[in-house]
VOBA-1610 file (N, C-alpha, C; in pm, whole numbers, padded with zeros to 5 digits, always signed):
BEGIN
Met-03697+01999+03232Met-03783+01983+03347Met-03818+02148+03351Lys-03772+02245+03302Lys-03809+02393+03299Lys-03918+02401+03180Ser-03912+02384+03149Ser-03980+02325+02948Ser-04136+02246+02974Leu-04100+02163+03078Leu-04265+02077+03085Leu-04330+02134+03135Asn-04256+02232+03276Asn-04334+02297+03356Asn-04370+02426+03287Leu-04359+02472+03148Leu-04430+02585+03107Leu-04546+02545+03040Leu-04486+02388+02996Leu-04607+02351+02939Leu-04735+02268+03007Tyr-04679+02249+03125Tyr-04815+02244+03223Tyr-04880+02356+03246Lys-04846+02454+03268Lys-04873+02603+03317Lys-04986+02634+03217Asn-04918+02645+03083Asn-05019+02709+02977Asn-05096+02607+02918Ser-05100+02508+03016Ser-05257+02394+02964Ser-05380+02452+03049Arg-05468+02375+02975Arg-05607+02444+03016Arg-05652+02286+03054Ser-05618+02221+03005Ser-05686+02094+02992Ser-05592+01958+02993Leu-05648+01819+03032Leu-05530+01730+03021Leu-05526+01679+02892Ser-05617+01707+02810Ser-05566+01655+02673Ser-05448+01719+02615Ser-05466+01868+02637Ser-05371+01960+02585Ser-05208+01943+02652Val-05234+01898+02758Val-05092+01858+02855Val-05016+01701+02766Ile-05106+01629+02747Ile-05038+01481+02655Ile-05049+01544+02548Asn-05097+01620+02428Asn-05065+01601+02306Asn-04920+01716+02282Ser-04907+01818+02407Ser-04763+01903+02449Ser-04682+01821+02456Tyr-04696+01710+02541Tyr-04597+01639+02597Tyr-04559+01532+02471His-04659+01464+02396His-04595+01449+02279His-04476+01476+02172Tyr-04561+01604+02133Tyr-04459+01714+02099Tyr-04407+01745+02079Tyr-04315+01753+02237Tyr-04172+01802+02292Tyr-04119+01700+02242Tyr-04141+01550+02276Tyr-04037+01454+02261Tyr-04038+01430+02141Thr-04124+01389+02045Thr-04133+01356+01912Thr-04074+01433+01797Thr-04025+01572+01857Thr-04015+01677+01759Thr-03832+01695+01810Thr-03776+01658+01949Thr-03646+01667+01959Thr-03547+01559+01879Thr-03487+01605+01809Thr-03391+01548+01755Thr-03350+01429+01803Ala-03250+01392+01932Ala-03208+01271+01991Ala-03333+01195+01978Ala-03411+01241+02079Ala-03550+01139+02058Ala-03569+01081+01972Ala-03638+01169+01889Ala-03626+01086+01745Ala-03563+00996+01693Ala-03459+01058+01678Ala-03337+00945+01579Ala-03350+00838+01675Ala-03334+00825+01800Ala-03361+00700+01900Ala-03463+00632+01864Phe-03589+00688+01866Phe-03714+00583+01845Phe-03741+00570+01710Gln-03648+00609+01576Gln-03663+00549+01467Gln-03572+00467+01412Asn-03427+00441+01497Asn-03336+00342+01482Asn-03276+00319+01621Pro-03407+00202+01654Pro-03370+00165+01825Pro-03189+00072+01777Thr-03118+00065+01875Thr-03029+00042+01897Thr-03023-00127+01907Pro-02984-00196+01774Pro-03001-00337+01866Pro-02956-00399+01966Ile-03001-00549+02022Ile-02949-00576+02155Ile-02817-00623+02106Pro-02697-00600+02222Pro-02572-00686+02153Pro-02556-00865+02173Asn-02544-00919+02114Asn-02485-01078+02086Asn-02424-01053+02227Asn-02470-01180+02343Asn-02397-01171+02458Asn-02419-01356+02490Ala-02475-01445+02362Ala-02448-01579+02351Ala-02467-01621+02238Pro-02309-01663+02167Pro-02327-01701+02046Pro-02422-01836+02010Phe-02445-01887+01896Phe-02524-01980+01892Phe-02443-02131+01892His-02334-02124+01906His-02319-02267+01890His-02312-02307+02057Gln-02289-02204+02129Gln-02270-02217+02299Gln-02457-02242+02362Asn-02562-02232+02224Asn-02693-02250+02226Asn-02774-02314+02108Pro-02719-02485+02105Pro-02767-02551+01994Pro-02899-02511+01936Asn-02951-02477+02046Asn-03112-02488+02045Asn-03186-02329+02025Phe-03089-02199+02017Phe-03096-02068+01998Phe-03090-02067+01834Arg-03206-02042+01777Arg-03176-02104+01566Arg-03112-01931+01525Val-03214-01824+01611Val-03167-01669+01560Val-03030-01621+01642Tyr-02972-01572+01577Tyr-02851-01539+01584Tyr-02851-01385+01578Arg-02860-01300+01698Arg-02839-01182+01735Arg-02717-01111+01668Asn-02680-01033+01562Asn-02551-00952+01554Asn-02573-00806+01573Glu-02439-00746+01628Glu-02445-00612+01701Glu-02401-00528+01601Ser-02369-00628+01466Ser-02251-00558+01360Ser-02328-00512+01237Gln-02451-00619+01226Gln-02537-00635+01120Gln-02455-00632+00970Asp-02316-00683+00992Asp-02242-00664+00807Asp-02233-00810+00825Pro-02324-00878+00714Pro-02269-01010+00711Pro-02108-01058+00636Arg-02080-00967+00599Arg-01903-00975+00558Arg-01831-01029+00684Asn-01883-00988+00808Asn-01825-01028+00917Asn-01804-01197+00937Tyr-01915-01283+00895Tyr-01918-01387+00909Tyr-01881-01481+00783Asn-01797-01423+00700Asn-01768-01499+00582Asn-01866-01587+00517Asn-01959-01516+00475Asn-02100-01538+00429Asn-02130-01705+00455Thr-02132-01701+00616Thr-02206-01854+00640Thr-02347-01789+00732Tyr-02348-01627+00717Tyr-02495-01632+00777Tyr-02558-01508+00631Gln-02737-01518+00700Gln-02797-01491+00612Gln-02865-01370+00681Asn-02829-01221+00610Asn-02900-01162+00680Asn-03034-01036+00696Thr-03082-01041+00805Thr-03215-00974+00797Thr-03221-00877+00859Leu-03322-00811+00931Leu-03289-00690+01016Leu-03277-00707+01162Tyr-03129-00696+01226Tyr-03106-00741+01354Tyr-03082-00908+01400Glu-03106-00949+01256Glu-03090-01118+01239Glu-03014-01155+01188Gln-02889-01296+01215Gln-02831-01327+01153Gln-02848-01488+01154Gln-02940-01546+01064Gln-02955-01718+01061Gln-02863-01790+01037Pro-02809-01908+01065Pro-02672-01978+01060Pro-02729-02056+00935Ile-02598-02065+00848Ile-02647-02145+00686Ile-02509-02209+00726Asn-02546-02357+00739Asn-02465-02481+00690Asn-02326-02437+00779Val-02354-02449+00938Val-02237-02357+01045Val-02197-02495+01059Ser-02022-02527+01110Ser-01992-02657+01090Ser-02004-02631+01260Thr-01944-02781+01308Thr-02026-02799+01499Thr-01892-02870+01501Ile-01911-02920+01637Ile-01789-03034+01688Ile-01832-03116+01650Glu-01959-03182+01633Glu-02019-03297+01587Glu-01933-03360+01480Glu-01935-03274+01362Glu-01890-03265+01275Glu-01767-03305+01251Leu-01691-03212+01385Leu-01537-03270+01404Leu-01511-03431+01451Asp-01609-03460+01512Asp-01557-03550+01588Asp-01593-03702+01484Ala-01705-03644+01381Ala-01706-03776+01247Ala-01602-03752+01218Leu-01550-03646+01110Leu-01443-03677+01036Leu-01306-03739+01086Cys-01303-03744+01257Cys-01173-03780+01306Cys-01208-03952+01291Lys-01319-04001+01345Lys-01338-04130+01398Lys-01343-04171+01220Glu-01416-04114+01094Glu-01348-04128+00972Glu-01255-04140+00908Arg-01163-04073+01011Arg-01035-04090+00934Arg-00965-04005+00888Lys-01088-03899+00843Lys-01060-03770+00711Lys-00977-03679+00768Leu-00865-03707+00772Leu-00784-03578+00879Leu-00761-03498+00778Asn-00734-03486+00663Asn-00692-03371+00642Asn-00852-03256+00628Glu-00967-03286+00614Glu-01065-03215+00617Glu-01121-03235+00805Ala-01061-03281+00852Ala-01052-03239+01024Ala-00999-03177+01062Val-00869-03111+01030Val-00770-03033+01026Val-00801-02880+01003Glu-00908-02905+00883Glu-00933-02776+00829Glu-01006-02702+00920Leu-01133-02804+00939Leu-01229-02792+00995Leu-01199-02713+01146Leu-01136-02785+01196Leu-01060-02745+01374Leu-01002-02564+01303Gly-00922-02543+01204Gly-00932-02435+01210Gly-01014-02305+01188Leu-01123-02405+01139Leu-01251-02294+01081Leu-01334-02293+01198Leu-01344-02400+01305Leu-01385-02345+01435Leu-01369-02292+01536Glu-01178-02246+01510Glu-01108-02174+01577Glu-01108-02024+01583Arg-01115-02021+01408Arg-01176-01871+01340Arg-01304-01822+01387Asn-01402-01917+01411Asn-01513-01877+01445Asn-01557-01891+01606Gly-01440-01894+01676Gly-01476-01848+01805Gly-01487-01965+01930Val-01506-02108+01836Val-01535-02184+01902Val-01464-02259+01996Cys-01530-02286+02091Cys-01389-02403+02199Cys-01431-02463+02208Val-01273-02542+02167Val-01241-02711+02157Val-01209-02768+02286Asp-01210-02850+02325Asp-01165-02904+02417Asp-01033-02956+02400Val-00911-02965+02492Val-00783-03039+02503Val-00815-03177+02450Gly-00937-03236+02463Gly-00917-03403+02447Gly-00966-03433+02327Arg-01019-03296+02258Arg-01061-03347+02117Arg-00906-03335+02052Tyr-00848-03211+02091Tyr-00688-03254+02013Tyr-00615-03308+02014Phe-00630-03404+02164Phe-00545-03530+02152Phe-00606-03643+02059Phe-00706-03643+02093Phe-00771-03754+02006Phe-00721-03739+01826Leu-00724-03642+01783Leu-00710-03580+01663Leu-00557-03600+01621Met-00462-03586+01725Met-00354-03619+01676Met-00296-03726+01728Asp-00397-03839+01810Asp-00350-03956+01821Asp-00403-04039+01664Gln-00503-03992+01598Gln-00546-04004+01486Gln-00443-03980+01364Cys-00382-03911+01385Cys-00277-03831+01266Cys-00173-03911+01337Gly-00133-03963+01428Gly-00014-04046+01447Gly-00015-04203+01357Glu-00162-04265+01424Glu-00193-04400+01368Glu-00210-04389+01226Ala-00194-04253+01167Ala-00161-04258+00981Ala-00065-04180+00991His+00057-04197+01052His+00160-04100+01001His+00146-03995+00955Ala+00021-03968+00991Ala+00026-03790+00922Ala+00101-03688+01017Leu+00219-03681+01024Leu+00287-03595+01104Leu+00279-03486+01062Glu+00238-03434+00971Glu+00263-03221+00935Glu+00119-03228+01036Gln+00041-03304+00984Gln-00118-03241+01008Gln-00099-03243+01188Ala-00038-03393+01259Ala-00035-03313+01397Ala+00024-03227+01428Lys+00158-03195+01338Lys+00243-03090+01431Lys+00118-02956+01397Arg+00039-02953+01293Arg-00096-02842+01235Arg-00139-02830+01367Val-00220-02916+01455Val-00284-02961+01560Val-00224-02912+01667Ala-00089-02977+01692Ala-00015-02936+01849Ala-00014-02716+01848Lys+00067-02681+01703Lys+00108-02548+01753Lys-00039-02461+01749Ser-00180-02534+01715Ser-00277-02470+01744Ser-00303-02444+01893Val-00312-02567+01937Val-00332-02586+02107Val-00248-02540+02143Met-00112-02539+02127Met+00002-02489+02234Met-00003-02369+02263Gly-00032-02281+02407Gly-00056-02217+02486Gly-00220-02117+02465Ser-00244-02229+02431Ser-00407-02168+02434Ser-00491-02250+02553Tyr-00410-02298+02613Tyr-00484-02383+02779Tyr-00409-02353+02879Ser-00365-02360+02980Ser-00339-02373+03086Ser-00198-02444+03100Tyr-00080-02416+03161Tyr+00063-02471+03166Tyr+00063-02611+03117Ser-00035-02682+03256Ser-00036-02818+03228Ser-00119-02887+03113Ser-00178-02850+03026Ser-00239-02883+02926Ser-00132-02883+02802Asp-00073-02753+02846Asp+00086-02729+02744Asp+00138-02789+02735Val+00212-02857+02882Val+00296-02937+02873Val+00232-03108+02823Ser+00095-03136+02839Ser+00085-03261+02779Ser+00017-03264+02658Val+00013-03131+02590Val+00008-03123+02431Val+00154-03174+02389Cys+00268-03092+02461Cys+00382-03117+02401Cys+00433-03250+02436Asn+00407-03325+02512Asn+00427-03451+02533Asn+00363-03567+02437Lys+00206-03541+02407Lys+00155-03560+02301Lys+00207-03590+02184Val+00284-03509+02167Val+00321-03423+02053Val+00484-03545+02010Leu+00541-03479+02130Leu+00657-03580+02101Leu+00645-03761+02104Glu+00572-03749+02156Glu+00508-03922+02157Glu+00474-03971+01989Ile+00361-03869+01966Ile+00374-03933+01814Ile+00484-03896+01722Asn+00536-03782+01750Asn+00646-03738+01592Asn+00799-03773+01694Gly+00788-03851+01781Gly+00951-03926+01810Gly+00996-04035+01731His+01025-03945+01624His+01075-04005+01487His+01155-03920+01352Gly+01203-03836+01492Gly+01258-03765+01375Gly+01287-03609+01443Glu+01323-03507+01347Glu+01333-03375+01405Glu+01208-03327+01413Asp+01103-03315+01353Asp+00966-03275+01394Asp+00953-03290+01529Ala+01011-03373+01628Ala+00999-03378+01791Ala+01093-03268+01849Ile+01217-03227+01778Ile+01275-03170+01864Ile+01245-03026+01823Asp+01199-03033+01687Asp+01161-02863+01685Asp+01079-02811+01823Ile+00923-02913+01794Ile+00822-02878+01886Ile+00922-02875+01995Phe+00975-02935+02080Phe+01033-02920+02198Phe+01097-02765+02216Thr+01182-02764+02083Thr+01253-02629+02114Thr+01127-02520+02075Glu+01075-02487+02028Glu+00935-02407+02012Glu+00875-02399+02150Phe+00815-02556+02208Phe+00801-02568+02382Phe+00856-02439+02464Lys+00959-02442+02463Lys+01058-02370+02550Lys+01087-02242+02525Lys+01105-02195+02326Lys+01105-02079+02339Lys+00966-01997+02372Ile+00855-02024+02366Ile+00724-01946+02457Ile+00755-01936+02570Gly+00838-02018+02632Gly+00863-01949+02821Gly+00840-02048+02871Leu+00774-02162+02816Leu+00737-02257+02946Leu+00808-02379+02961Lys+00763-02406+03122Lys+00887-02543+03152Lys+00835-02659+03087Pro+00974-02754+03052Pro+00959-02882+03069Pro+00932-02962+03181Asp+00867-03121+03154Asp+00852-03141+03297Asp+00956-03295+03258Gly+00937-03380+03367Gly+01041-03513+03299Gly+01028-03609+03203Gln+00849-03621+03221Gln+00849-03676+03098Gln+00878-03643+02957Met+00889-03463+02957Met+00904-03473+02813Met+01043-03509+02753Phe+01132-03531+02871Phe+01233-03554+02794Phe+01302-03724+02741Tyr+01170-03786+02804Tyr+01178-03914+02750Tyr+01158-03924+02579Gly+01111-03833+02523Gly+01067-03801+02430Gly+01166-03769+02332Val+01256-03647+02394Val+01362-03569+02310Val+01455-03672+02325Phe+01507-03749+02410Phe+01589-03881+02376Phe+01560-03952+02275Thr+01422-04040+02313Thr+01387-04090+02189Thr+01445-04026+02045Ala+01370-03917+02004Ala+01408-03845+01872Ala+01540-03837+01859Cys+01637-03788+01964Cys+01763-03763+01924Cys+01812-03904+01874Ser+01790-03993+01926Ser+01840-04137+01879Ser+01785-04175+01735Val+01672-04120+01722Val+01632-04152+01567Val+01687-04106+01478Val+01751-03963+01510Val+01820-03869+01356Val+02002-03871+01439Gly+02005-03989+01543Gly+02142-03986+01540Gly+02230-03880+01604Asp+02172-03783+01685Asp+02241-03702+01768Asp+02257-03673+01926Val+02329-03811+01930Val+02335-03767+02087Val+02402-03697+02138Lys+02524-03626+02068Lys+02551-03482+02119Lys+02437-03398+02229Glu+02283-03395+02141Glu+02231-03296+02156Glu+02133-03372+02259Gly+02130-03452+02218Gly+02046-03541+02358Gly+02132-03541+02497Leu+02262-03541+02509Leu+02352-03558+02618Leu+02330-03373+02673Leu+02333-03285+02575Leu+02318-03171+02646Leu+02138-03166+02714His+02059-03192+02620His+01930-03192+02707His+01958-03226+02855Phe+01994-03393+02870Phe+02000-03425+02956Phe+02066-03377+03088Glu+02171-03298+02999Glu+02258-03205+03133Glu+02155-03094+03215Ser+02074-03071+03095Ser+02012-02908+03114Ser+01880-02936+03199Met+01853-03076+03197Met+01695-03105+03276Met+01728-03075+03430Ser+01843-03117+03506Ser+01881-03030+03672Ser+01937-02927+03644Lys+02041-02859+03553Lys+02127-02732+03538Lys+02012-02609+03529Asp+01901-02675+03436Asp+01819-02543+03350Asp+01664-02547+03427Tyr+01640-02684+03453Tyr+01486-02707+03511Tyr+01489-02764+03577Gly+01559-02788+03706Gly+01578-02860+03821Gly+01499-02977+03837Ile+01527-03058+03737Ile+01461-03150+03735Ile+01552-03296+03751Val+01531-03349+03881Val+01622-03500+03924Val+01567-03601+03815Pro+01686-03614+03747Pro+01691-03736+03613Pro+01655-03871+03699Ser+01563-03943+03696Ser+01522-04036+03735Ser+01598-04227+03680Met+01550-04333+03721Met+01625-04420+03707Met+01587-04447+03560Glu+01485-04413+03474Glu+01389-04446+03373Glu+01487-04343+03249His+01493-04215+03302His+01584-04113+03220His+01745-04177+03202Tyr+01822-04249+03325Tyr+01958-04277+03277Tyr+01923-04388+03179Arg+01829-04506+03163Arg+01755-04592+03101Arg+01742-04543+02942Ser+01705-04430+02943Ser+01677-04377+02837Ser+01747-04334+02764Val+01912-04273+02825Val+02010-04225+02777Val+02065-04309+02763Val+02112-04416+02779Val+02199-04533+02724Val+02085-04626+02616Asp+01971-04604+02620Asp+01902-04693+02486Asp+01973-04588+02383Met+01931-04452+02415Met+02001-04369+02296Met+02126-04342+02252Leu+02236-04376+02332Leu+02381-04391+02292Leu+02388-04547+02268Gly+02343-04661+02313Gly+02325-04783+02243Gly+02268-04782+02118Ser+02185-04719+02064Ser+02084-04729+01927Ser+02200-04712+01825Val+02283-04629+01874Val+02304-04559+01728Val+02496-04618+01756Gly+02498-04714+01830Gly+02610-04796+01844Gly+02763-04728+01924Tyr+02728-04670+02024Tyr+02808-04561+02108Tyr+02817-04654+02247Leu+02869-04811+02208Leu+02794-04891+02309Leu+02913-04833+02444Asn+03081-04838+02403Asn+03124-04792+02523Asn+03101-04667+02599Glu+03081-04583+02502Glu+03022-04444+02536Glu+02857-04494+02660Ala+02806-04577+02633Ala+02708-04591+02717Ala+02718-04649+02861Leu+02821-04789+02859Leu+02917-04819+02969Leu+02984-04698+03048Glu+03057-04621+02995Glu+03080-04531+03104Glu+03012-04484+03168Phe+02874-04380+03062Phe+02732-04332+03114Phe+02717-04425+03262Ile+02718-04502+03236Ile+02622-04591+03355Ile+02751-04599+03463Glu+02885-04622+03436Glu+02966-04646+03515Glu+02973-04482+03636Lys+02936-04384+03540Lys+02969-04252+03625Lys+02816-04169+03697Met+02697-04288+03664Met+02590-04250+03733Met+02606-04241+03930Pro+02511-04126+03954Pro+02518-04113+04092Pro+02483-04208+04183Met+02414-04315+04119Met+02298-04457+04243Met+02373-04560+04150Val+02330-04653+04182Val+02316-04770+04161Val+02279-04818+04028Pro+02323-04844+03918Pro+02188-04845+03804Pro+02141-04950+03862Gly+01995-04942+03776Gly+01932-05068+03789Gly+01930-05143+03676Val+01835-05250+03712Val+01846-05390+03645Val+01821-05353+03479Glu+01740-05278+03470Glu+01659-05226+03365Glu+01744-05162+03300Val+01843-05077+03320Val+01953-05008+03274Val+02058-05092+03205Trp+02095-05201+03298Trp+02177-05301+03222Trp+02152-05418+03123Glu+01990-05408+03134Glu+01949-05482+03064Glu+01953-05403+02895Thr+01927-05301+02917Thr+01912-05226+02788Thr+02035-05188+02709Leu+02116-05219+02770Leu+02262-05196+02703Leu+02295-05359+02648Met+02256-05451+02751Met+02273-05575+02647Met+02204-05597+02577Lys+02098-05545+02529Lys+02012-05550+02437Lys+02057-05506+02302Gln+02099-05355+02372Gln+02193-05326+02241Gln+02303-05362+02176Cys+02387-05412+02276Cys+02499-05502+02244Cys+02503-05639+02149Arg+02350-05690+02202Arg+02325-05819+02088Arg+02309-05758+01949Val+02231-05655+01973Val+02208-05577+01847Val+02378-05545+01740Tyr+02422-05528+01794Tyr+02528-05474+01743Tyr+02665-05606+01746Gly+02632-05709+01784Gly+02706-05799+01797Gly+02839-05809+01917Glu+02816-05726+01974Glu+02953-05728+02114Glu+02875-05769+02198Thr+02911-05917+02224Thr+02886-06016+02303Thr+02945-06004+02403Glu+03098-05983+02360Glu+03216-05966+02484Glu+03171-05852+02612Leu+03072-05758+02496Leu+03087-05651+02618Leu+02976-05647+02711Gly+02829-05713+02602Gly+02731-05783+02648Gly+02724-05878+02790Asp+02872-05959+02751Asp+02899-06037+02894Asp+02906-05945+02997Arg+02967-05882+02974Arg+03004-05759+03121Arg+02872-05688+03188Cys+02778-05717+03115Cys+02665-05606+03177Cys+02562-05728+03259
//
């Protein structure tokens, strides 16, 4: 400010003041650098959030940060063949599951928000095609990315699809390992998975942990599921003993489940007792 006052006092005309003012600012190192190298406007709106915005402004100006998907110009990056949510939907509908799962990973790496409904749809498609490995990949990518209720829904969906072996039990174990609390519905899929692999001992341990570890009061459907798990592997007497120890009067569906399993194994006498 003192320098400006000196310039003004020593000036004899308005023209000399203007010239001195211009000379002072253009010869200052910091001001000159700022004038010659303006700072780019930071990007606050990625192109995928605004499909009508064709020019993508990048503050880093380094095309290597975009995996060669952008064409670099001064202060601008233009998308080239950028994958979209619509492409993911098309691949899912065409049941090109490998391509869909790969594209899903690409979208996630590029910061595109994929809603949980699309994850579920892709998992459903994988389940119908018995592509359990792809379903697991989708589940692992979404688990932990959403709220608690969504995490539970994701795990339930995976158990529903993968309820044919150890994969379902692994997903359930991983779900608990990351600190999430299962709900009552989740245990239906766990009992089914234990039944398929023939590990009723683990199934009974999970049943015990429902109330002991998670405070879930077993419903009649839970008891029916355990009876079905025991009976499906031929543990009919154990299933009957389990029913007799129920803290409530067994429902009709529980007895019908045991009766059905008795018929499968030809135990007509035990079935008649039901």
